[in-house]
KOLVEXLO-209403 format. One record per residue (C-alpha): residue number from 1; residue in one letter; x, y, z. Coordinates in Angstrom, 3 decimals. Example, Ala and Ser with C-alpha at 12.3 -4.5 7.8 and 13.67 -1.06 7.14 Angstrom:
<sites>
[1,A,[12.300,-4.500,7.800]]
[2,S,[13.670,-1.060,7.140]]
</sites>
This chain:
<sites>
[1,M,[134.648,-160.131,1.765]]
[2,R,[135.790,-163.966,1.564]]
[3,W,[132.344,-165.024,2.455]]
[4,S,[131.225,-162.818,-0.485]]
[5,V,[133.335,-164.267,-2.436]]
[6,A,[133.025,-167.726,-1.555]]
[7,F,[129.151,-167.451,-2.157]]
[8,A,[130.120,-166.147,-5.831]]
[9,V,[132.239,-168.744,-6.646]]
[10,A,[129.883,-171.186,-5.238]]
[11,L,[127.128,-169.644,-7.577]]
[12,L,[129.002,-170.195,-10.707]]
[13,F,[130.038,-173.691,-10.103]]
[14,A,[126.421,-174.389,-9.180]]
[15,G,[125.439,-173.112,-12.928]]
[16,V,[128.730,-174.508,-14.203]]
[17,V,[127.002,-177.907,-12.923]]
[18,Y,[123.419,-177.324,-13.417]]
[19,A,[124.268,-176.282,-17.276]]
[20,L,[125.962,-179.808,-18.102]]
[21,D,[122.522,-181.514,-16.943]]
[22,A,[119.640,-182.540,-19.429]]
[23,D,[117.327,-179.618,-19.291]]
[24,F,[113.757,-179.848,-20.578]]
[25,Y,[111.698,-177.646,-22.542]]
[26,V,[107.796,-178.048,-23.396]]
[27,M,[107.723,-177.512,-27.455]]
[28,A,[104.327,-178.147,-28.311]]
[29,V,[101.155,-179.344,-27.065]]
[30,E,[97.840,-180.790,-29.277]]
[31,H,[94.782,-181.726,-27.039]]
[32,T,[91.181,-182.114,-27.948]]
[33,K,[88.900,-179.513,-26.843]]
[34,L,[88.395,-179.844,-22.886]]
[35,K,[85.417,-179.247,-20.881]]
[36,Q,[83.866,-179.533,-17.851]]
[37,D,[82.805,-183.496,-16.998]]
[38,S,[84.293,-185.198,-20.313]]
[39,Y,[87.384,-186.865,-21.669]]
[40,G,[90.336,-186.028,-23.598]]
[41,Y,[93.560,-186.367,-25.053]]
[42,V,[96.999,-184.467,-24.467]]
[43,N,[99.589,-184.629,-26.242]]
[44,I,[103.169,-183.153,-25.320]]
[45,T,[106.560,-182.396,-27.109]]
[46,L,[109.727,-182.808,-24.883]]
[47,K,[113.236,-181.552,-26.376]]
[48,N,[116.747,-182.272,-24.227]]
[49,L,[117.915,-178.665,-25.346]]
[50,G,[120.957,-179.475,-22.209]]
[51,P,[124.425,-180.291,-23.378]]
[52,K,[124.094,-183.556,-21.413]]
[53,Y,[121.494,-186.697,-22.421]]
[54,A,[119.245,-187.851,-19.847]]
[55,A,[118.888,-191.568,-19.151]]
[56,Y,[115.343,-194.064,-17.680]]
[57,A,[113.860,-190.401,-18.084]]
[58,R,[110.304,-190.347,-17.148]]
[59,V,[107.342,-187.724,-16.754]]
[60,T,[105.047,-187.689,-14.587]]
[61,F,[101.601,-185.846,-15.206]]
[62,D,[100.413,-183.972,-11.916]]
[63,P,[101.890,-185.668,-9.621]]
[64,E,[100.559,-184.052,-6.788]]
[65,D,[97.112,-183.718,-8.047]]
[66,E,[96.764,-179.643,-8.159]]
[67,S,[94.049,-179.231,-11.041]]
[68,P,[91.128,-180.660,-12.055]]
[69,I,[92.445,-182.282,-14.951]]
[70,D,[93.342,-185.567,-14.117]]
[71,P,[95.145,-188.696,-16.178]]
[72,V,[92.964,-191.518,-16.931]]
[73,G,[95.214,-194.371,-15.619]]
[74,S,[99.076,-194.043,-14.559]]
[75,P,[99.841,-190.601,-14.424]]
[76,R,[103.447,-191.415,-14.922]]
[77,R,[105.331,-192.286,-18.619]]
[78,H,[108.512,-194.023,-19.384]]
[79,I,[109.727,-192.298,-22.332]]
[80,G,[113.383,-191.979,-24.337]]
[81,R,[114.809,-194.822,-27.042]]
[82,V,[116.406,-197.554,-25.707]]
[83,R,[119.491,-197.459,-26.501]]
[84,E,[123.230,-199.231,-26.455]]
[85,G,[125.889,-197.673,-24.165]]
[86,V,[129.412,-198.440,-23.583]]
[87,P,[130.274,-202.147,-21.529]]
[88,S,[130.971,-199.950,-18.272]]
[89,E,[127.511,-197.784,-18.545]]
[90,Q,[124.566,-199.469,-19.601]]
[91,Y,[121.876,-196.875,-20.122]]
[92,F,[118.332,-197.513,-21.372]]
[93,G,[115.786,-194.755,-21.722]]
[94,I,[118.216,-192.101,-23.402]]
[95,I,[117.528,-188.930,-24.446]]
[96,L,[120.150,-187.172,-26.200]]
[97,Q,[120.852,-183.712,-26.965]]
[98,N,[118.756,-182.260,-28.907]]
[99,E,[116.638,-185.143,-28.851]]
[100,E,[112.108,-185.046,-28.849]]
[101,V,[110.067,-186.949,-27.444]]
[102,E,[106.104,-187.797,-27.576]]
[103,L,[103.567,-188.792,-25.132]]
[104,G,[100.932,-189.007,-24.624]]
[105,Y,[97.922,-188.740,-22.225]]
[106,R,[93.954,-189.796,-21.842]]
[107,I,[92.749,-186.938,-19.098]]
[108,Y,[89.614,-186.321,-17.490]]
[109,V,[88.414,-183.281,-16.797]]
[110,K,[86.772,-182.895,-13.472]]
[111,K,[82.807,-182.145,-13.561]]
[112,G,[81.812,-178.462,-11.889]]
[113,T,[85.148,-177.196,-13.184]]
[114,P,[84.665,-173.642,-14.451]]
[115,P,[85.465,-172.411,-17.871]]
[116,G,[89.182,-171.162,-17.780]]
[117,V,[93.302,-172.004,-18.400]]
[118,Y,[94.750,-174.287,-15.991]]
[119,Y,[98.190,-175.220,-15.163]]
[120,V,[99.317,-178.644,-14.704]]
[121,P,[102.619,-179.557,-13.819]]
[122,L,[104.835,-182.476,-15.382]]
[123,L,[107.421,-183.972,-12.696]]
[124,V,[110.728,-184.740,-15.733]]
[125,E,[112.956,-187.587,-13.418]]
[126,W,[115.697,-188.992,-15.021]]
[127,K,[119.329,-190.314,-14.206]]
[128,D,[122.765,-188.311,-15.568]]
[129,E,[125.886,-190.287,-16.602]]
[130,Q,[126.470,-191.073,-12.660]]
[131,F,[123.399,-192.448,-12.151]]
[132,N,[122.382,-189.548,-10.169]]
[133,T,[118.849,-188.461,-10.107]]
[134,K,[117.964,-185.450,-11.551]]
[135,S,[114.115,-183.628,-11.768]]
[136,Q,[112.520,-180.876,-13.360]]
[137,V,[109.442,-179.210,-12.629]]
[138,L,[107.414,-177.997,-16.152]]
[139,Q,[104.426,-176.356,-16.476]]
[140,L,[100.659,-177.275,-19.045]]
[141,A,[98.919,-174.159,-19.991]]
[142,L,[95.597,-176.162,-20.325]]
[143,P,[92.414,-174.324,-21.507]]
[144,V,[89.322,-175.790,-20.284]]
[145,E,[86.329,-174.259,-22.326]]
[146,G,[83.021,-174.122,-21.452]]
[147,E,[80.228,-175.083,-22.816]]
[148,I,[77.030,-173.486,-24.852]]
[149,K,[74.179,-174.964,-24.628]]
[150,L,[71.023,-172.836,-26.284]]
[151,S,[67.742,-173.761,-26.339]]
[152,I,[64.055,-172.469,-27.063]]
[153,A,[62.943,-171.029,-23.442]]
[154,G,[59.290,-169.736,-25.100]]
[155,I,[57.348,-168.853,-28.166]]
[156,A,[54.828,-166.264,-27.921]]
[157,T,[52.817,-164.618,-31.413]]
[158,V,[50.908,-161.779,-31.269]]
[159,P,[47.941,-161.867,-32.080]]
[160,Q,[47.721,-165.012,-29.546]]
[161,D,[45.381,-166.669,-32.096]]
[162,I,[46.986,-167.534,-35.685]]
[163,R,[44.135,-167.708,-38.083]]
[164,S,[44.529,-168.345,-41.994]]
[165,G,[44.925,-164.560,-44.252]]
[166,R,[46.396,-163.215,-41.527]]
[167,D,[49.713,-160.427,-42.373]]
[168,N,[52.688,-158.982,-40.546]]
[169,V,[52.373,-162.325,-37.913]]
[170,K,[55.190,-161.197,-34.780]]
[171,V,[56.772,-164.422,-33.535]]
[172,T,[58.837,-163.868,-30.373]]
[173,V,[61.268,-166.877,-29.829]]
[174,R,[63.287,-166.705,-26.782]]
[175,I,[66.715,-168.246,-26.682]]
[176,A,[68.610,-169.417,-23.412]]
[177,N,[71.881,-170.406,-22.850]]
[178,T,[72.044,-173.227,-19.683]]
[179,G,[75.368,-173.599,-20.263]]
[180,D,[78.859,-172.309,-18.717]]
[181,A,[80.329,-170.619,-21.665]]
[182,E,[79.560,-167.092,-24.002]]
[183,A,[77.701,-167.640,-27.587]]
[184,R,[78.742,-164.823,-29.670]]
[185,N,[77.313,-163.154,-32.640]]
[186,V,[74.214,-165.331,-32.395]]
[187,R,[72.018,-165.436,-35.006]]
[188,A,[68.553,-167.170,-36.214]]
[189,R,[66.920,-168.059,-39.049]]
[190,L,[63.291,-169.696,-39.377]]
[191,I,[63.369,-172.268,-42.693]]
[192,L,[60.111,-171.392,-43.949]]
[193,G,[57.445,-172.963,-45.723]]
[194,A,[53.446,-173.145,-47.088]]
[195,P,[51.283,-171.709,-45.614]]
[196,F,[54.047,-168.912,-43.879]]
[197,T,[55.578,-166.550,-45.541]]
[198,E,[58.069,-163.190,-44.555]]
[199,S,[55.907,-160.505,-44.225]]
[200,F,[59.006,-158.588,-45.783]]
[201,S,[62.657,-159.058,-46.628]]
[202,G,[64.771,-160.400,-43.833]]
[203,A,[61.811,-160.517,-41.358]]
[204,G,[62.323,-164.603,-41.152]]
[205,E,[66.330,-163.708,-39.638]]
[206,S,[66.452,-162.631,-36.234]]
[207,F,[70.527,-161.216,-35.134]]
[208,L,[70.895,-161.653,-31.012]]
[209,G,[74.204,-160.776,-30.083]]
[210,N,[75.964,-162.224,-27.503]]
[211,I,[73.717,-164.833,-25.036]]
[212,M,[76.119,-164.741,-21.484]]
[213,P,[75.925,-168.123,-19.428]]
[214,Y,[72.303,-168.670,-17.653]]
[215,A,[71.128,-165.532,-19.920]]
[216,E,[68.554,-165.176,-22.567]]
[217,A,[67.832,-163.465,-25.482]]
[218,S,[64.515,-163.027,-27.881]]
[219,A,[64.650,-163.470,-31.624]]
[220,E,[61.354,-161.279,-33.740]]
[221,F,[60.538,-162.842,-36.814]]
[222,H,[56.913,-161.297,-38.679]]
[223,L,[55.268,-163.978,-40.322]]
[224,D,[52.356,-163.839,-43.398]]
[225,V,[49.776,-167.002,-43.181]]
[226,S,[47.895,-168.186,-46.456]]
[227,E,[44.245,-167.436,-46.658]]
[228,R,[43.894,-171.406,-47.678]]
[229,A,[46.270,-172.370,-44.692]]
[230,E,[44.468,-175.601,-43.097]]
[231,P,[43.827,-175.150,-39.090]]
[232,G,[46.605,-177.229,-37.413]]
[233,K,[50.102,-176.961,-35.694]]
[234,Y,[52.899,-176.692,-38.218]]
[235,E,[56.486,-177.738,-37.381]]
[236,V,[58.759,-174.920,-38.852]]
[237,P,[62.719,-175.520,-38.210]]
[238,L,[64.761,-172.551,-36.611]]
[239,V,[68.184,-172.408,-37.952]]
[240,V,[70.528,-171.312,-34.656]]
[241,E,[74.365,-170.034,-35.577]]
[242,Y,[76.740,-168.749,-33.299]]
[243,E,[80.521,-168.800,-32.201]]
[244,D,[82.161,-169.581,-29.213]]
[245,S,[84.845,-167.628,-27.039]]
[246,S,[87.921,-168.934,-29.850]]
[247,G,[86.088,-167.608,-33.089]]
[248,R,[85.074,-171.632,-33.765]]
[249,E,[81.481,-171.555,-35.493]]
[250,Y,[78.651,-173.663,-35.065]]
[251,R,[75.368,-174.419,-36.281]]
[252,E,[72.116,-176.122,-34.886]]
[253,E,[68.927,-176.914,-35.994]]
[254,K,[65.912,-176.950,-33.939]]
[255,S,[61.736,-176.650,-34.508]]
[256,I,[58.900,-174.218,-33.486]]
[257,S,[55.310,-174.807,-33.084]]
[258,I,[52.994,-172.642,-34.873]]
[259,L,[49.141,-173.488,-34.329]]
[260,V,[46.786,-172.508,-37.183]]
[261,E,[43.148,-171.605,-35.946]]
[262,P,[40.457,-172.330,-38.347]]
[263,A,[38.731,-169.889,-40.094]]
[264,P,[36.233,-169.061,-42.794]]
[265,Y,[37.083,-168.901,-45.782]]
[266,F,[35.426,-168.132,-49.340]]
[267,E,[34.567,-169.655,-52.635]]
[268,L,[33.233,-168.100,-55.746]]
[269,T,[30.603,-171.072,-56.873]]
[270,G,[28.258,-169.397,-59.219]]
[271,V,[28.119,-165.777,-61.120]]
[272,E,[24.655,-164.738,-63.171]]
[273,L,[24.326,-161.893,-64.862]]
[274,V,[20.880,-160.330,-65.946]]
[275,P,[20.941,-159.706,-68.705]]
[276,E,[23.728,-162.008,-69.624]]
[277,N,[25.494,-159.326,-72.227]]
[278,P,[24.784,-155.830,-70.953]]
[279,S,[25.377,-152.704,-72.960]]
[280,P,[25.666,-149.461,-72.456]]
[281,G,[22.440,-147.931,-70.608]]
[282,D,[21.376,-151.266,-69.139]]
[283,R,[20.217,-151.641,-65.489]]
[284,V,[21.841,-154.994,-64.540]]
[285,T,[21.584,-157.644,-61.628]]
[286,L,[24.734,-159.523,-60.680]]
[287,K,[23.835,-162.734,-58.630]]
[288,L,[26.519,-164.643,-56.750]]
[289,R,[26.347,-167.961,-54.482]]
[290,I,[29.592,-168.374,-52.073]]
[291,K,[30.811,-170.974,-50.501]]
[292,N,[32.415,-170.846,-47.192]]
[293,T,[34.995,-173.420,-47.602]]
[294,G,[36.864,-172.672,-44.305]]
[295,G,[37.218,-175.071,-40.745]]
[296,E,[34.880,-172.075,-39.040]]
[297,K,[31.419,-170.791,-39.094]]
[298,A,[31.235,-167.079,-41.056]]
[299,E,[28.475,-165.131,-38.821]]
[300,N,[27.344,-161.774,-40.718]]
[301,T,[28.571,-162.057,-44.021]]
[302,D,[28.043,-159.722,-46.228]]
[303,I,[29.061,-158.500,-50.375]]
[304,R,[30.580,-154.831,-51.196]]
[305,V,[31.505,-153.117,-54.382]]
[306,I,[34.835,-151.647,-54.148]]
[307,R,[34.079,-148.659,-56.381]]
[308,E,[36.462,-147.812,-58.936]]
[309,S,[36.436,-144.495,-60.996]]
[310,S,[37.779,-146.001,-63.882]]
[311,Q,[34.912,-148.598,-64.257]]
[312,P,[31.436,-147.091,-66.239]]
[313,F,[28.728,-148.774,-63.617]]
[314,D,[26.964,-146.809,-61.455]]
[315,F,[25.536,-148.812,-58.530]]
[316,T,[21.695,-148.361,-56.819]]
[317,T,[22.212,-151.780,-54.484]]
[318,R,[25.770,-151.719,-53.480]]
[319,S,[26.129,-154.709,-50.568]]
[320,D,[24.202,-157.799,-49.760]]
[321,F,[23.631,-159.259,-46.432]]
[322,I,[23.428,-162.911,-46.275]]
[323,G,[23.893,-163.756,-42.546]]
[324,S,[25.858,-167.003,-41.294]]
[325,L,[27.541,-169.468,-43.438]]
[326,K,[28.938,-172.720,-41.641]]
[327,P,[31.575,-174.569,-43.361]]
[328,G,[30.236,-176.058,-46.654]]
[329,E,[27.661,-173.344,-46.968]]
[330,V,[26.470,-171.867,-49.800]]
[331,G,[25.244,-168.295,-49.391]]
[332,E,[23.336,-166.125,-52.455]]
[333,G,[23.754,-162.391,-52.883]]
[334,A,[22.975,-159.846,-55.150]]
[335,I,[24.331,-156.329,-56.337]]
[336,E,[22.946,-154.223,-58.477]]
[337,F,[24.178,-151.285,-61.225]]
[338,E,[23.497,-149.561,-64.357]]
[339,V,[26.009,-149.269,-67.183]]
[340,K,[27.079,-145.684,-68.319]]
[341,E,[25.284,-145.191,-71.760]]
[342,D,[29.426,-144.324,-72.825]]
[343,A,[30.690,-147.278,-71.431]]
[344,V,[33.531,-148.676,-73.846]]
[345,P,[32.687,-152.062,-74.508]]
[346,K,[34.745,-155.354,-73.229]]
[347,E,[35.561,-157.111,-70.343]]
[348,Y,[35.669,-155.348,-67.020]]
[349,R,[36.599,-157.205,-63.577]]
[350,L,[34.266,-155.851,-61.112]]
[351,R,[35.977,-156.366,-57.582]]
[352,L,[33.869,-157.886,-54.549]]
[353,S,[34.989,-158.016,-50.837]]
[354,I,[33.347,-160.725,-48.914]]
[355,R,[33.670,-159.548,-45.088]]
[356,C,[32.240,-161.345,-42.034]]
[357,T,[33.000,-162.339,-38.329]]
[358,G,[34.509,-165.970,-36.837]]
[359,D,[32.175,-168.157,-35.125]]
[360,S,[30.804,-165.822,-31.704]]
[361,E,[30.510,-169.290,-29.759]]
[362,A,[34.178,-170.223,-30.775]]
[363,G,[35.086,-167.174,-29.579]]
[364,D,[36.253,-165.899,-31.933]]
[365,D,[35.691,-162.065,-32.346]]
[366,N,[38.087,-161.479,-35.465]]
[367,V,[36.959,-159.502,-38.377]]
[368,Y,[37.596,-161.823,-41.813]]
[369,V,[37.892,-159.837,-44.793]]
[370,Q,[38.532,-161.361,-48.491]]
[371,E,[38.562,-159.830,-52.131]]
[372,I,[37.215,-161.782,-55.161]]
[373,A,[36.819,-160.454,-58.901]]
[374,V,[33.874,-160.817,-61.408]]
[375,P,[34.508,-159.843,-65.110]]
[376,V,[31.855,-158.265,-66.014]]
[377,K,[31.450,-158.306,-70.110]]
[378,V,[29.972,-155.148,-71.692]]
[379,V,[28.668,-155.557,-76.041]]
[380,A,[28.171,-153.256,-78.398]]
[381,G,[24.298,-152.789,-78.234]]
[382,S,[21.428,-155.111,-77.150]]
[383,S,[17.355,-156.137,-77.958]]
[384,E,[16.613,-153.959,-74.803]]
[385,G,[19.494,-151.103,-75.598]]
[386,G,[17.814,-151.216,-78.869]]
[387,S,[14.119,-151.210,-78.022]]
[388,R,[14.952,-148.085,-75.456]]
[389,M,[15.983,-146.394,-78.394]]
[390,L,[13.297,-147.107,-80.366]]
[391,Y,[11.182,-145.893,-78.063]]
[392,A,[13.036,-142.669,-77.416]]
[393,G,[13.017,-141.956,-81.157]]
[394,A,[9.047,-142.708,-81.652]]
[395,G,[8.843,-140.426,-78.468]]
[396,V,[10.013,-137.715,-80.117]]
[397,L,[7.810,-138.213,-83.102]]
[398,L,[4.932,-138.252,-81.157]]
[399,L,[5.499,-134.796,-80.351]]
[400,A,[6.685,-133.393,-83.361]]
[401,L,[3.209,-134.584,-84.658]]
[402,L,[1.243,-133.069,-81.849]]
[403,A,[2.660,-129.334,-82.615]]
[404,I,[1.807,-129.469,-86.061]]
[405,G,[-1.612,-130.664,-85.004]]
[406,A,[-2.043,-127.340,-82.730]]
[407,R,[-0.689,-125.009,-85.693]]
[408,K,[-3.381,-126.392,-87.320]]
[409,L,[-6.133,-125.877,-85.127]]
[410,R,[-4.974,-122.282,-84.542]]
[411,G,[-4.805,-121.815,-87.698]]
</sites>
């Protein structure tokens, strides 16, 4: 029993003695973004919440080198203001009760440090009023953040060979995270310009979700290529946006290369109508001249009529074979039709399809189809049409005269 009472008294006395000392707390910590193999700063606010002051105070950052976060230079800092003491007690660097002090360290995070929260000890040492050495160990919780490193790991297209005039080309971009931290809410967007456009709304954007360290995800886009696209390599900007684990947002601009192969392309260089001003009932020959202005030879080229029921034409020749046209060459074709008798005089847009295959010698077995429109103006009456009507009237009159003559002979 006496031992228990003595022990309780000793504990009470120890508590009273401790309560009469200075007592330090970490009130605030500010730091730069800490990541492995990098330098930064840590600023610390300490406050003496004890009833006594502390003299000759000093703080040592991680004295036993327990953490991977090391101070650059001396780990020890002297703190407290220089004050004038009473004549019998000259104390310098005193930290009074409820007083805050600031100190800062330039630090280095060791290479290869995994992301996580690291507890770094701070050893606070001081002398009390009797010059007794006191000490206290505080803990700093410092987060070492991983580094997000996004890069383009590969590009694939369907079809593999992209040519002018191709619609709905699928472009798949693999984005890899070679860092040691997760990239969250990753979004990729192509900044499209000529000769590329979106195949449909939103086809130039892709949401990839989260990409873990040492993993990758695929962004898929759908593009249309202009018929007038020049062959060659195009650099298309790719904007990648993402967040880190703290919700901070990042934006990086990269680029992808898209190769447009040469392809045939046709321009209408001449149109001739025979007769020049057709009218209802006329037989018409439409002569066309087309030029291959593309960068590749066109093989098996032909011209075909796209019939429309609303147009007053009956076609006797609906297509014509032209053959092969090298870049810069001109070919000719002809379409024949008859203007219906009840055709309304006005200008019609006759739709024609130019169809060819690519250069077989270059390994291009694609089929290319291009549509053109040719104006055909139907006028009200023509010399040829009038002659036909005159001949028809004369024939009827002749038949009538023959019939009358036959009656008279019988009589």
